[in-house]
Structures are given as structure tokens and as C-alpha cells.
N, CA, C, O and CB atoms as a CASP TS submission, in Angstrom:
PFRMAT TS
TARGET T0000
AUTHOR 0000-0000-0000
METHOD Language model
MODEL 1
PARENT N/A
ATOM      1  N   MET     1     -20.583 102.857 143.867  1.00  0.00           N
ATOM      2  CA  MET     1     -21.111 102.145 145.021  1.00  0.00           C
ATOM      3  C   MET     1     -21.704 103.159 145.996  1.00  0.00           C
ATOM      4  O   MET     1     -21.076 104.173 146.299  1.00  0.00           O
ATOM      5  CB  MET     1     -20.004 101.292 145.708  1.00  0.00           C
ATOM      6  N   SER     2     -22.907 102.888 146.485  1.00  0.00           N
ATOM      7  CA  SER     2     -23.560 103.816 147.404  1.00  0.00           C
ATOM      8  C   SER     2     -23.138 103.540 148.848  1.00  0.00           C
ATOM      9  O   SER     2     -22.656 102.458 149.182  1.00  0.00           O
ATOM     10  CB  SER     2     -25.087 103.719 147.269  1.00  0.00           C
ATOM     11  N   LYS     3     -23.334 104.539 149.674  1.00  0.00           N
ATOM     12  CA  LYS     3     -23.012 104.420 151.091  1.00  0.00           C
ATOM     13  C   LYS     3     -24.040 103.526 151.769  1.00  0.00           C
ATOM     14  O   LYS     3     -25.162 103.401 151.280  1.00  0.00           O
ATOM     15  CB  LYS     3     -22.967 105.812 151.769  1.00  0.00           C
ATOM     16  N   PRO     4     -23.674 102.895 152.897  1.00  0.00           N
ATOM     17  CA  PRO     4     -24.644 102.060 153.612  1.00  0.00           C
ATOM     18  C   PRO     4     -25.713 102.907 154.283  1.00  0.00           C
ATOM     19  O   PRO     4     -25.495 104.080 154.584  1.00  0.00           O
ATOM     20  CB  PRO     4     -23.936 101.194 154.655  1.00  0.00           C
ATOM     21  N   ILE     5     -26.856 102.308 154.511  1.00  0.00           N
ATOM     22  CA  ILE     5     -27.973 102.953 155.199  1.00  0.00           C
ATOM     23  C   ILE     5     -27.661 102.992 156.688  1.00  0.00           C
ATOM     24  O   ILE     5     -27.172 102.011 157.249  1.00  0.00           O
ATOM     25  CB  ILE     5     -29.320 102.204 154.928  1.00  0.00           C
ATOM     26  N   TYR     6     -27.944 104.127 157.330  1.00  0.00           N
ATOM     27  CA  TYR     6     -27.748 104.273 158.770  1.00  0.00           C
ATOM     28  C   TYR     6     -29.097 104.144 159.467  1.00  0.00           C
ATOM     29  O   TYR     6     -30.083 104.739 159.033  1.00  0.00           O
ATOM     30  CB  TYR     6     -27.076 105.637 159.110  1.00  0.00           C
ATOM     31  N   VAL     7     -29.139 103.369 160.546  1.00  0.00           N
ATOM     32  CA  VAL     7     -30.358 103.214 161.335  1.00  0.00           C
ATOM     33  C   VAL     7     -30.034 103.589 162.774  1.00  0.00           C
ATOM     34  O   VAL     7     -29.090 103.064 163.364  1.00  0.00           O
ATOM     35  CB  VAL     7     -30.924 101.753 161.242  1.00  0.00           C
ATOM     36  N   GLY     8     -30.823 104.498 163.332  1.00  0.00           N
ATOM     37  CA  GLY     8     -30.642 104.914 164.719  1.00  0.00           C
ATOM     38  C   GLY     8     -31.978 105.129 165.389  1.00  0.00           C
ATOM     39  O   GLY     8     -33.020 105.125 164.732  1.00  0.00           O
ATOM     40  N   THR     9     -31.951 105.317 166.686  1.00  0.00           N
ATOM     41  CA  THR     9     -33.191 105.580 167.409  1.00  0.00           C
ATOM     42  C   THR     9     -33.390 107.079 167.570  1.00  0.00           C
ATOM     43  O   THR     9     -32.434 107.841 167.712  1.00  0.00           O
ATOM     44  CB  THR     9     -33.181 104.887 168.786  1.00  0.00           C
ATOM     45  N   ALA    10     -34.622 107.472 167.544  1.00  0.00           N
ATOM     46  CA  ALA    10     -35.016 108.868 167.729  1.00  0.00           C
ATOM     47  C   ALA    10     -35.875 108.944 168.992  1.00  0.00           C
ATOM     48  O   ALA    10     -36.231 107.906 169.551  1.00  0.00           O
ATOM     49  CB  ALA    10     -35.794 109.424 166.470  1.00  0.00           C
ATOM     50  N   PRO    11     -36.212 110.138 169.447  1.00  0.00           N
ATOM     51  CA  PRO    11     -37.075 110.262 170.632  1.00  0.00           C
ATOM     52  C   PRO    11     -38.384 109.478 170.479  1.00  0.00           C
ATOM     53  O   PRO    11     -38.864 109.254 169.368  1.00  0.00           O
ATOM     54  CB  PRO    11     -37.386 111.736 170.899  1.00  0.00           C
ATOM     55  N   ASN    12     -38.938 109.077 171.600  1.00  0.00           N
ATOM     56  CA  ASN    12     -40.212 108.341 171.660  1.00  0.00           C
ATOM     57  C   ASN    12     -40.126 106.950 171.042  1.00  0.00           C
ATOM     58  O   ASN    12     -41.145 106.405 170.618  1.00  0.00           O
ATOM     59  CB  ASN    12     -41.295 109.131 170.958  1.00  0.00           C
ATOM     60  N   GLY    13     -38.938 106.370 170.984  1.00  0.00           N
ATOM     61  CA  GLY    13     -38.791 105.015 170.473  1.00  0.00           C
ATOM     62  C   GLY    13     -38.937 104.894 168.967  1.00  0.00           C
ATOM     63  O   GLY    13     -39.111 103.790 168.451  1.00  0.00           O
ATOM     64  N   ARG    14     -38.870 105.987 168.269  1.00  0.00           N
ATOM     65  CA  ARG    14     -38.969 105.949 166.812  1.00  0.00           C
ATOM     66  C   ARG    14     -37.620 105.594 166.205  1.00  0.00           C
ATOM     67  O   ARG    14     -36.576 105.770 166.834  1.00  0.00           O
ATOM     68  CB  ARG    14     -39.468 107.301 166.262  1.00  0.00           C
ATOM     69  N   LEU    15     -37.654 105.096 164.984  1.00  0.00           N
ATOM     70  CA  LEU    15     -36.423 104.780 164.264  1.00  0.00           C
ATOM     71  C   LEU    15     -36.152 105.845 163.220  1.00  0.00           C
ATOM     72  O   LEU    15     -37.054 106.279 162.505  1.00  0.00           O
ATOM     73  CB  LEU    15     -36.510 103.391 163.607  1.00  0.00           C
ATOM     74  N   GLN    16     -34.918 106.253 163.145  1.00  0.00           N
ATOM     75  CA  GLN    16     -34.510 107.242 162.154  1.00  0.00           C
ATOM     76  C   GLN    16     -33.557 106.563 161.173  1.00  0.00           C
ATOM     77  O   GLN    16     -32.558 105.965 161.573  1.00  0.00           O
ATOM     78  CB  GLN    16     -33.836 108.489 162.832  1.00  0.00           C
ATOM     79  N   ILE    17     -33.876 106.663 159.893  1.00  0.00           N
ATOM     80  CA  ILE    17     -33.114 106.022 158.836  1.00  0.00           C
ATOM     81  C   ILE    17     -32.502 107.106 157.964  1.00  0.00           C
ATOM     82  O   ILE    17     -33.195 108.034 157.549  1.00  0.00           O
ATOM     83  CB  ILE    17     -34.004 105.061 157.998  1.00  0.00           C
ATOM     84  N   ILE    18     -31.207 106.993 157.683  1.00  0.00           N
ATOM     85  CA  ILE    18     -30.544 107.921 156.767  1.00  0.00           C
ATOM     86  C   ILE    18     -30.128 107.139 155.533  1.00  0.00           C
ATOM     87  O   ILE    18     -29.350 106.188 155.612  1.00  0.00           O
ATOM     88  CB  ILE    18     -29.309 108.616 157.442  1.00  0.00           C
ATOM     89  N   CYS    19     -30.662 107.559 154.391  1.00  0.00           N
ATOM     90  CA  CYS    19     -30.355 106.944 153.103  1.00  0.00           C
ATOM     91  C   CYS    19     -29.584 107.942 152.251  1.00  0.00           C
ATOM     92  O   CYS    19     -29.622 109.148 152.494  1.00  0.00           O
ATOM     93  CB  CYS    19     -31.650 106.482 152.379  1.00  0.00           C
ATOM     94  N   TYR    20     -28.885 107.419 151.249  1.00  0.00           N
ATOM     95  CA  TYR    20     -28.073 108.277 150.402  1.00  0.00           C
ATOM     96  C   TYR    20     -28.523 108.280 148.945  1.00  0.00           C
ATOM     97  O   TYR    20     -27.996 109.042 148.135  1.00  0.00           O
ATOM     98  CB  TYR    20     -26.641 107.852 150.482  1.00  0.00           C
ATOM     99  N   THR    21     -29.497 107.430 148.606  1.00  0.00           N
ATOM    100  CA  THR    21     -30.050 107.415 147.252  1.00  0.00           C
ATOM    101  C   THR    21     -31.567 107.240 147.337  1.00  0.00           C
ATOM    102  O   THR    21     -32.091 106.752 148.339  1.00  0.00           O
ATOM    103  CB  THR    21     -29.406 106.277 146.394  1.00  0.00           C
ATOM    104  N   GLU    22     -32.255 107.641 146.285  1.00  0.00           N
ATOM    105  CA  GLU    22     -33.705 107.454 146.240  1.00  0.00           C
ATOM    106  C   GLU    22     -34.058 105.971 146.217  1.00  0.00           C
ATOM    107  O   GLU    22     -35.094 105.571 146.748  1.00  0.00           O
ATOM    108  CB  GLU    22     -34.301 108.159 145.012  1.00  0.00           C
ATOM    109  N   LYS    23     -33.208 105.160 145.610  1.00  0.00           N
ATOM    110  CA  LYS    23     -33.441 103.711 145.577  1.00  0.00           C
ATOM    111  C   LYS    23     -33.415 103.138 147.001  1.00  0.00           C
ATOM    112  O   LYS    23     -34.235 102.286 147.340  1.00  0.00           O
ATOM    113  CB  LYS    23     -32.376 103.005 144.689  1.00  0.00           C
ATOM    114  N   GLN    24     -32.477 103.603 147.831  1.00  0.00           N
ATOM    115  CA  GLN    24     -32.433 103.165 149.222  1.00  0.00           C
ATOM    116  C   GLN    24     -33.711 103.585 149.949  1.00  0.00           C
ATOM    117  O   GLN    24     -34.276 102.800 150.710  1.00  0.00           O
ATOM    118  CB  GLN    24     -31.191 103.744 149.935  1.00  0.00           C
ATOM    119  N   VAL    25     -34.168 104.814 149.720  1.00  0.00           N
ATOM    120  CA  VAL    25     -35.397 105.298 150.344  1.00  0.00           C
ATOM    121  C   VAL    25     -36.567 104.392 149.966  1.00  0.00           C
ATOM    122  O   VAL    25     -37.339 103.985 150.835  1.00  0.00           O
ATOM    123  CB  VAL    25     -35.687 106.760 149.923  1.00  0.00           C
ATOM    124  N   ASP    26     -36.703 104.078 148.703  1.00  0.00           N
ATOM    125  CA  ASP    26     -37.801 103.225 148.241  1.00  0.00           C
ATOM    126  C   ASP    26     -37.752 101.848 148.883  1.00  0.00           C
ATOM    127  O   ASP    26     -38.781 101.315 149.298  1.00  0.00           O
ATOM    128  CB  ASP    26     -37.762 103.086 146.725  1.00  0.00           C
ATOM    129  N   THR    27     -36.558 101.270 148.967  1.00  0.00           N
ATOM    130  CA  THR    27     -36.400  99.938 149.553  1.00  0.00           C
ATOM    131  C   THR    27     -36.750  99.951 151.035  1.00  0.00           C
ATOM    132  O   THR    27     -37.496  99.093 151.505  1.00  0.00           O
ATOM    133  CB  THR    27     -34.967  99.430 149.355  1.00  0.00           C
ATOM    134  N   VAL    28     -36.217 100.918 151.772  1.00  0.00           N
ATOM    135  CA  VAL    28     -36.494 101.028 153.211  1.00  0.00           C
ATOM    136  C   VAL    28     -37.984 101.239 153.440  1.00  0.00           C
ATOM    137  O   VAL    28     -38.581 100.600 154.306  1.00  0.00           O
ATOM    138  CB  VAL    28     -35.683 102.190 153.843  1.00  0.00           C
ATOM    139  N   HIS    29     -38.582 102.134 152.665  1.00  0.00           N
ATOM    140  CA  HIS    29     -40.011 102.422 152.819  1.00  0.00           C
ATOM    141  C   HIS    29     -40.849 101.164 152.591  1.00  0.00           C
ATOM    142  O   HIS    29     -41.768 100.877 153.359  1.00  0.00           O
ATOM    143  CB  HIS    29     -40.444 103.531 151.841  1.00  0.00           C
ATOM    144  N   GLU    30     -40.536 100.433 151.559  1.00  0.00           N
ATOM    145  CA  GLU    30     -41.268  99.200 151.243  1.00  0.00           C
ATOM    146  C   GLU    30     -41.160  98.196 152.393  1.00  0.00           C
ATOM    147  O   GLU    30     -42.154  97.576 152.770  1.00  0.00           O
ATOM    148  CB  GLU    30     -40.731  98.571 149.936  1.00  0.00           C
ATOM    149  N   ILE    31     -39.970  98.036 152.945  1.00  0.00           N
ATOM    150  CA  ILE    31     -39.758  97.087 154.047  1.00  0.00           C
ATOM    151  C   ILE    31     -40.489  97.541 155.308  1.00  0.00           C
ATOM    152  O   ILE    31     -41.197  96.750 155.931  1.00  0.00           O
ATOM    153  CB  ILE    31     -38.253  96.929 154.338  1.00  0.00           C
ATOM    154  N   PHE    32     -40.323  98.804 155.687  1.00  0.00           N
ATOM    155  CA  PHE    32     -40.910  99.274 156.940  1.00  0.00           C
ATOM    156  C   PHE    32     -42.431  99.318 156.879  1.00  0.00           C
ATOM    157  O   PHE    32     -43.092  98.918 157.838  1.00  0.00           O
ATOM    158  CB  PHE    32     -40.373 100.648 157.282  1.00  0.00           C
ATOM    159  N   ILE    33     -42.997  99.791 155.782  1.00  0.00           N
ATOM    160  CA  ILE    33     -44.457  99.809 155.636  1.00  0.00           C
ATOM    161  C   ILE    33     -44.993  98.377 155.637  1.00  0.00           C
ATOM    162  O   ILE    33     -46.036  98.104 156.232  1.00  0.00           O
ATOM    163  CB  ILE    33     -44.875 100.547 154.327  1.00  0.00           C
ATOM    164  N   GLY    34     -44.286  97.470 154.976  1.00  0.00           N
ATOM    165  CA  GLY    34     -44.691  96.071 154.924  1.00  0.00           C
ATOM    166  C   GLY    34     -44.713  95.401 156.290  1.00  0.00           C
ATOM    167  O   GLY    34     -45.423  94.414 156.485  1.00  0.00           O
ATOM    168  N   LYS    35     -43.946  95.923 157.232  1.00  0.00           N
ATOM    169  CA  LYS    35     -43.891  95.374 158.591  1.00  0.00           C
ATOM    170  C   LYS    35     -44.850  96.096 159.544  1.00  0.00           C
ATOM    171  O   LYS    35     -44.850  95.823 160.744  1.00  0.00           O
ATOM    172  CB  LYS    35     -42.463  95.461 159.132  1.00  0.00           C
ATOM    173  N   GLY    36     -45.664  97.014 159.017  1.00  0.00           N
ATOM    174  CA  GLY    36     -46.663  97.696 159.840  1.00  0.00           C
ATOM    175  C   GLY    36     -46.180  98.963 160.528  1.00  0.00           C
ATOM    176  O   GLY    36     -46.788  99.411 161.500  1.00  0.00           O
ATOM    177  N   ASN    37     -45.100  99.540 160.038  1.00  0.00           N
ATOM    178  CA  ASN    37     -44.582 100.785 160.599  1.00  0.00           C
ATOM    179  C   ASN    37     -44.939 101.942 159.672  1.00  0.00           C
ATOM    180  O   ASN    37     -45.194 101.740 158.485  1.00  0.00           O
ATOM    181  CB  ASN    37     -43.045 100.703 160.810  1.00  0.00           C
ATOM    182  N   TYR    38     -44.955 103.165 160.225  1.00  0.00           N
ATOM    183  CA  TYR    38     -45.413 104.300 159.440  1.00  0.00           C
ATOM    184  C   TYR    38     -44.441 105.473 159.518  1.00  0.00           C
ATOM    185  O   TYR    38     -43.929 105.795 160.591  1.00  0.00           O
ATOM    186  CB  TYR    38     -46.787 104.733 159.908  1.00  0.00           C
ATOM    187  N   PRO    39     -44.188 106.114 158.366  1.00  0.00           N
ATOM    188  CA  PRO    39     -43.304 107.283 158.371  1.00  0.00           C
ATOM    189  C   PRO    39     -43.993 108.467 159.054  1.00  0.00           C
ATOM    190  O   PRO    39     -45.172 108.733 158.820  1.00  0.00           O
ATOM    191  CB  PRO    39     -42.889 107.660 156.927  1.00  0.00           C
ATOM    192  N   VAL    40     -43.237 109.172 159.901  1.00  0.00           N
ATOM    193  CA  VAL    40     -43.796 110.339 160.585  1.00  0.00           C
ATOM    194  C   VAL    40     -43.017 111.610 160.270  1.00  0.00           C
ATOM    195  O   VAL    40     -43.454 112.706 160.620  1.00  0.00           O
ATOM    196  CB  VAL    40     -43.814 110.107 162.087  1.00  0.00           C
ATOM    197  N   ASP    41     -41.857 111.472 159.607  1.00  0.00           N
ATOM    198  CA  ASP    41     -41.082 112.644 159.231  1.00  0.00           C
ATOM    199  C   ASP    41     -40.164 112.280 158.067  1.00  0.00           C
ATOM    200  O   ASP    41     -39.698 111.145 157.960  1.00  0.00           O
ATOM    201  CB  ASP    41     -40.263 113.183 160.438  1.00  0.00           C
ATOM    202  N   TYR    42     -39.911 113.259 157.197  1.00  0.00           N
ATOM    203  CA  TYR    42     -39.043 113.068 156.040  1.00  0.00           C
ATOM    204  C   TYR    42     -38.307 114.377 155.774  1.00  0.00           C
ATOM    205  O   TYR    42     -38.922 115.441 155.720  1.00  0.00           O
ATOM    206  CB  TYR    42     -39.859 112.614 154.783  1.00  0.00           C
ATOM    207  N   GLU    43     -36.992 114.295 155.610  1.00  0.00           N
ATOM    208  CA  GLU    43     -36.195 115.477 155.307  1.00  0.00           C
ATOM    209  C   GLU    43     -35.160 115.142 154.237  1.00  0.00           C
ATOM    210  O   GLU    43     -34.672 114.014 154.166  1.00  0.00           O
ATOM    211  CB  GLU    43     -35.506 116.015 156.582  1.00  0.00           C
ATOM    212  N   GLU    44     -34.836 116.113 153.421  1.00  0.00           N
ATOM    213  CA  GLU    44     -33.725 115.991 152.475  1.00  0.00           C
ATOM    214  C   GLU    44     -32.674 117.004 152.878  1.00  0.00           C
ATOM    215  O   GLU    44     -32.983 118.182 153.055  1.00  0.00           O
ATOM    216  CB  GLU    44     -34.192 116.214 150.990  1.00  0.00           C
ATOM    217  N   TRP    45     -31.429 116.558 153.026  1.00  0.00           N
ATOM    218  CA  TRP    45     -30.330 117.432 153.414  1.00  0.00           C
ATOM    219  C   TRP    45     -29.285 117.469 152.326  1.00  0.00           C
ATOM    220  O   TRP    45     -29.034 116.461 151.665  1.00  0.00           O
ATOM    221  CB  TRP    45     -29.707 116.974 154.731  1.00  0.00           C
ATOM    222  N   ASP    46     -28.689 118.593 152.137  1.00  0.00           N
ATOM    223  CA  ASP    46     -27.583 118.814 151.206  1.00  0.00           C
ATOM    224  C   ASP    46     -28.012 118.596 149.760  1.00  0.00           C
ATOM    225  O   ASP    46     -29.184 118.353 149.472  1.00  0.00           O
ATOM    226  CB  ASP    46     -26.418 117.893 151.545  1.00  0.00           C
ATOM    227  N   GLU    47     -27.043 118.686 148.862  1.00  0.00           N
ATOM    228  CA  GLU    47     -27.303 118.513 147.430  1.00  0.00           C
ATOM    229  C   GLU    47     -26.169 117.727 146.805  1.00  0.00           C
ATOM    230  O   GLU    47     -25.106 117.563 147.403  1.00  0.00           O
ATOM    231  CB  GLU    47     -27.471 119.881 146.722  1.00  0.00           C
ATOM    232  N   GLY    48     -26.405 117.243 145.594  1.00  0.00           N
ATOM    233  CA  GLY    48     -25.369 116.530 144.857  1.00  0.00           C
ATOM    234  C   GLY    48     -24.926 115.260 145.556  1.00  0.00           C
ATOM    235  O   GLY    48     -25.747 114.526 146.106  1.00  0.00           O
ATOM    236  N   LYS    49     -23.617 115.002 145.534  1.00  0.00           N
ATOM    237  CA  LYS    49     -23.097 113.751 146.089  1.00  0.00           C
ATOM    238  C   LYS    49     -23.232 113.677 147.607  1.00  0.00           C
ATOM    239  O   LYS    49     -23.119 112.589 148.173  1.00  0.00           O
ATOM    240  CB  LYS    49     -21.644 113.584 145.704  1.00  0.00           C
ATOM    241  N   ASP    50     -23.468 114.794 148.278  1.00  0.00           N
ATOM    242  CA  ASP    50     -23.624 114.821 149.730  1.00  0.00           C
ATOM    243  C   ASP    50     -25.080 114.716 150.183  1.00  0.00           C
ATOM    244  O   ASP    50     -25.353 114.778 151.382  1.00  0.00           O
ATOM    245  CB  ASP    50     -23.021 116.085 150.278  1.00  0.00           C
ATOM    246  N   LYS    51     -26.017 114.558 149.249  1.00  0.00           N
ATOM    247  CA  LYS    51     -27.444 114.542 149.580  1.00  0.00           C
ATOM    248  C   LYS    51     -27.777 113.347 150.472  1.00  0.00           C
ATOM    249  O   LYS    51     -27.286 112.235 150.273  1.00  0.00           O
ATOM    250  CB  LYS    51     -28.297 114.501 148.294  1.00  0.00           C
ATOM    251  N   LYS    52     -28.631 113.618 151.464  1.00  0.00           N
ATOM    252  CA  LYS    52     -29.095 112.592 152.394  1.00  0.00           C
ATOM    253  C   LYS    52     -30.610 112.684 152.504  1.00  0.00           C
ATOM    254  O   LYS    52     -31.190 113.765 152.405  1.00  0.00           O
ATOM    255  CB  LYS    52     -28.424 112.751 153.793  1.00  0.00           C
ATOM    256  N   TYR    53     -31.235 111.544 152.709  1.00  0.00           N
ATOM    257  CA  TYR    53     -32.675 111.457 152.933  1.00  0.00           C
ATOM    258  C   TYR    53     -32.859 110.897 154.337  1.00  0.00           C
ATOM    259  O   TYR    53     -32.387 109.800 154.635  1.00  0.00           O
ATOM    260  CB  TYR    53     -33.394 110.555 151.840  1.00  0.00           C
ATOM    261  N   ILE    54     -33.537 111.639 155.196  1.00  0.00           N
ATOM    262  CA  ILE    54     -33.726 111.210 156.576  1.00  0.00           C
ATOM    263  C   ILE    54     -35.212 110.942 156.794  1.00  0.00           C
ATOM    264  O   ILE    54     -36.046 111.840 156.675  1.00  0.00           O
ATOM    265  CB  ILE    54     -33.192 112.283 157.584  1.00  0.00           C
ATOM    266  N   ILE    55     -35.524 109.685 157.115  1.00  0.00           N
ATOM    267  CA  ILE    55     -36.906 109.272 157.316  1.00  0.00           C
ATOM    268  C   ILE    55     -37.044 108.767 158.745  1.00  0.00           C
ATOM    269  O   ILE    55     -36.222 107.977 159.210  1.00  0.00           O
ATOM    270  CB  ILE    55     -37.331 108.175 156.284  1.00  0.00           C
ATOM    271  N   THR    56     -38.077 109.218 159.437  1.00  0.00           N
ATOM    272  CA  THR    56     -38.347 108.740 160.789  1.00  0.00           C
ATOM    273  C   THR    56     -39.622 107.913 160.751  1.00  0.00           C
ATOM    274  O   THR    56     -40.641 108.348 160.214  1.00  0.00           O
ATOM    275  CB  THR    56     -38.473 109.925 161.803  1.00  0.00           C
ATOM    276  N   TYR    57     -39.555 106.710 161.329  1.00  0.00           N
ATOM    277  CA  TYR    57     -40.693 105.801 161.362  1.00  0.00           C
ATOM    278  C   TYR    57     -41.157 105.591 162.788  1.00  0.00           C
ATOM    279  O   TYR    57     -40.351 105.488 163.713  1.00  0.00           O
ATOM    280  CB  TYR    57     -40.337 104.461 160.715  1.00  0.00           C
ATOM    281  N   SER    58     -42.467 105.529 162.952  1.00  0.00           N
ATOM    282  CA  SER    58     -43.056 105.128 164.219  1.00  0.00           C
ATOM    283  C   SER    58     -43.327 103.634 164.124  1.00  0.00           C
ATOM    284  O   SER    58     -43.856 103.142 163.128  1.00  0.00           O
ATOM    285  CB  SER    58     -44.369 105.940 164.540  1.00  0.00           C
ATOM    286  N   ILE    59     -42.961 102.938 165.164  1.00  0.00           N
ATOM    287  CA  ILE    59     -43.140 101.489 165.176  1.00  0.00           C
ATOM    288  C   ILE    59     -44.503 101.198 165.797  1.00  0.00           C
ATOM    289  O   ILE    59     -44.747 101.532 166.957  1.00  0.00           O
ATOM    290  CB  ILE    59     -41.982 100.766 165.968  1.00  0.00           C
ATOM    291  N   GLY    60     -45.379 100.583 165.031  1.00  0.00           N
ATOM    292  CA  GLY    60     -46.700 100.251 165.542  1.00  0.00           C
ATOM    293  C   GLY    60     -47.810 100.639 164.596  1.00  0.00           C
ATOM    294  O   GLY    60     -47.587 100.873 163.408  1.00  0.00           O
ATOM    295  N   LYS    61     -48.999 100.704 165.136  1.00  0.00           N
ATOM    296  CA  LYS    61     -50.191 100.960 164.327  1.00  0.00           C
ATOM    297  C   LYS    61     -50.327 102.430 163.965  1.00  0.00           C
ATOM    298  O   LYS    61     -49.849 103.309 164.682  1.00  0.00           O
ATOM    299  CB  LYS    61     -51.434 100.499 165.065  1.00  0.00           C
ATOM    300  N   ARG    62     -50.974 102.678 162.863  1.00  0.00           N
ATOM    301  CA  ARG    62     -51.201 104.036 162.367  1.00  0.00           C
ATOM    302  C   ARG    62     -51.926 104.887 163.415  1.00  0.00           C
ATOM    303  O   ARG    62     -51.581 106.056 163.592  1.00  0.00           O
ATOM    304  CB  ARG    62     -52.014 104.000 161.057  1.00  0.00           C
ATOM    305  N   GLU    63     -52.910 104.337 164.105  1.00  0.00           N
ATOM    306  CA  GLU    63     -53.678 105.101 165.087  1.00  0.00           C
ATOM    307  C   GLU    63     -52.773 105.614 166.212  1.00  0.00           C
ATOM    308  O   GLU    63     -53.041 106.670 166.785  1.00  0.00           O
ATOM    309  CB  GLU    63     -54.812 104.235 165.669  1.00  0.00           C
ATOM    310  N   GLU    64     -51.713 104.882 166.530  1.00  0.00           N
ATOM    311  CA  GLU    64     -50.822 105.269 167.626  1.00  0.00           C
ATOM    312  C   GLU    64     -49.981 106.482 167.295  1.00  0.00           C
ATOM    313  O   GLU    64     -49.477 107.137 168.208  1.00  0.00           O
ATOM    314  CB  GLU    64     -49.921 104.124 167.987  1.00  0.00           C
ATOM    315  N   VAL    65     -49.808 106.810 166.018  1.00  0.00           N
ATOM    316  CA  VAL    65     -48.987 107.949 165.647  1.00  0.00           C
ATOM    317  C   VAL    65     -49.823 109.145 165.187  1.00  0.00           C
ATOM    318  O   VAL    65     -49.276 110.190 164.833  1.00  0.00           O
ATOM    319  CB  VAL    65     -48.022 107.547 164.556  1.00  0.00           C
ATOM    320  N   GLY    66     -51.126 108.993 165.195  1.00  0.00           N
ATOM    321  CA  GLY    66     -52.003 110.111 164.897  1.00  0.00           C
ATOM    322  C   GLY    66     -52.072 110.503 163.431  1.00  0.00           C
ATOM    323  O   GLY    66     -52.373 111.655 163.120  1.00  0.00           O
ATOM    324  N   LEU    67     -51.803 109.579 162.532  1.00  0.00           N
ATOM    325  CA  LEU    67     -51.909 109.879 161.110  1.00  0.00           C
ATOM    326  C   LEU    67     -53.316 109.605 160.623  1.00  0.00           C
ATOM    327  O   LEU    67     -54.000 108.727 161.150  1.00  0.00           O
ATOM    328  CB  LEU    67     -50.896 109.061 160.302  1.00  0.00           C
ATOM    329  N   CYS    68     -53.752 110.347 159.624  1.00  0.00           N
ATOM    330  CA  CYS    68     -55.092 110.154 159.058  1.00  0.00           C
ATOM    331  C   CYS    68     -55.099 109.006 158.082  1.00  0.00           C
ATOM    332  O   CYS    68     -56.140 108.692 157.504  1.00  0.00           O
ATOM    333  CB  CYS    68     -55.582 111.426 158.368  1.00  0.00           C
TER
END
């Protein structure tokens, strides 16, 4: 059984999501992109059973976050 996904706020009103499996990352990404939000940062921490994927999303339009 995998750990639950953590959702918190980051600076500038962004949302920070911590996932523990690649499947969780894919699911979160699909949901957030589908709602019009865009990833602005991605990090992988630790290895093995302690590995975490940290994704930060900007809420709003792509132009507002300066992505190409």
C-alpha cells in the first residue's frame, strides 16, 4: 500500500504536491493539467522506499507563470 499524497501551499499561492510513487505523480499531473494548472517545479528526493516526488503547480493560465 502506498502512502497518501500530501498537498500544501507554497509561496506565491502555488500548490506543492508530494507523491511517493510514479503512478501518483502521473495521476496528479493528469488532474492538475486537466483543470488548467501548470507545473513550475519538480524534484526527486531520496532513493528506494523513501523516494519522494515533489511537484509545484501554479494555479491559473500558462501566460501567468511565464512558461513557453
